[in-house]
C-alpha positions in Angstrom: 0.0 0.0 0.0 1.1 3.5 -0.7 -0.2 6.8 0.4 -1.5 9.5 -1.9 -1.9 13.3 -1.3 -5.0 14.6 -2.9 -6.7 17.9 -3.9 -7.0 19.5 -0.4 -3.2 19.9 -0.3 -3.3 22.3 -3.3 -3.1 25.8 -2.0 -2.2 24.6 1.5 1.1 22.7 1.6 1.2 22.9 5.4 4.3 20.6 5.7 3.2 19.2 9.1 3.1 15.8 7.5 6.8 16.3 6.4 7.9 16.8 10.0 6.5 13.5 11.3 7.7 11.3 8.4 10.5 9.0 9.7 11.9 8.2 6.2 11.6 11.6 4.4 9.5 10.4 1.6 7.7 13.7 0.9 8.6 15.7 -2.1 7.8 19.2 -3.4 5.6 19.5 -6.4 4.6 22.8 -8.0 1.1 22.9 -6.5 1.2 20.1 -3.8 3.3 17.7 -1.9 3.8 14.1 -3.1 4.7 10.9 -1.2 7.2 8.6 -2.9 5.5 5.2 -2.8 8.9 3.4 -3.1 10.2 5.2 0.0 7.1 5.3 2.2 7.0 2.6 4.9 3.2 2.9 5.5 3.6 4.0 9.1 0.5 6.2 8.9 2.2 9.0 10.9 1.4 11.7 8.3 -2.3 11.2 8.0 -3.4 12.6 11.4 -1.0 15.5 11.0 -2.5 16.8 7.7 -4.7 19.8 8.6 -6.8 19.4 5.5 -7.2 15.6 5.4 -5.5 15.2 2.1 -3.6 12.0 2.7 -5.2 8.6 1.9 -4.0 5.0 1.3 -4.1 4.5 -2.4 -6.8 1.9 -1.9 -9.0 4.3 0.0 -8.9 7.6 -2.1 -12.3 9.1 -2.4 -13.7 8.7 -5.9 -13.6 12.4 -6.7 -9.8 12.5 -6.1 -8.8 9.2 -7.7 -6.9 11.1 -10.4 -4.4 12.1 -7.8 -3.1 8.5 -7.7 -1.9 8.8 -11.3 -0.8 12.4 -10.7 1.6 11.1 -8.0 2.9 8.3 -10.3 3.5 10.8 -13.1 5.2 13.3 -10.8 7.9 10.7 -9.9 8.4 9.6 -13.5 9.8 13.0 -14.3 12.5 12.7 -11.7 12.8 16.4 -10.9 11.0 16.6 -7.5 13.0 17.8 -4.5 12.7 16.4 -1.0 10.3 18.6 1.0 11.7 20.8 3.6 10.5 20.9 7.2 7.5 23.0 8.2 9.7 25.4 10.2 11.9 26.1 7.1 8.8 26.4 4.9 7.2 28.9 7.2 10.4 31.0 7.3 10.7 31.0 3.5 7.1 32.2 3.0 8.3 35.8 3.5 11.5 35.6 1.5 11.0 36.7 -2.1 12.1 34.3 -4.7 11.9 31.1 -2.6 9.7 28.2 -3.5 7.5 28.8 -0.5 7.1 32.5 -1.3 6.3 31.9 -4.9 3.8 29.2 -3.9 1.9 31.5 -1.6 1.9 34.3 -4.0 0.1 32.0 -6.5 -2.3 30.6 -3.9 -3.2 33.6 -1.8 -6.3 33.1 0.2 
């Protein structure tokens, strides 16, 4: 079983899930985080930490978000994702122009 990050992550990217992952299997995508299914050990530590309930086992993804299973597969095929940084670093970078975090929040202002 692998875990999949779905639509609620888009525009959020909280990174709380990254902090609790014991194997650092979270990666930065342009609009959301991704979990590498080859690195994930299925510990389930990330699910309760996600503030928007975006993480599901791939066998339990709600039907309206099933396309995110393939989106995750495709994201890792490209091979250009970077390991996600901790929530503390992400929060600090929000206010620093030109950083990935700052660019992301400029795009997804709420």
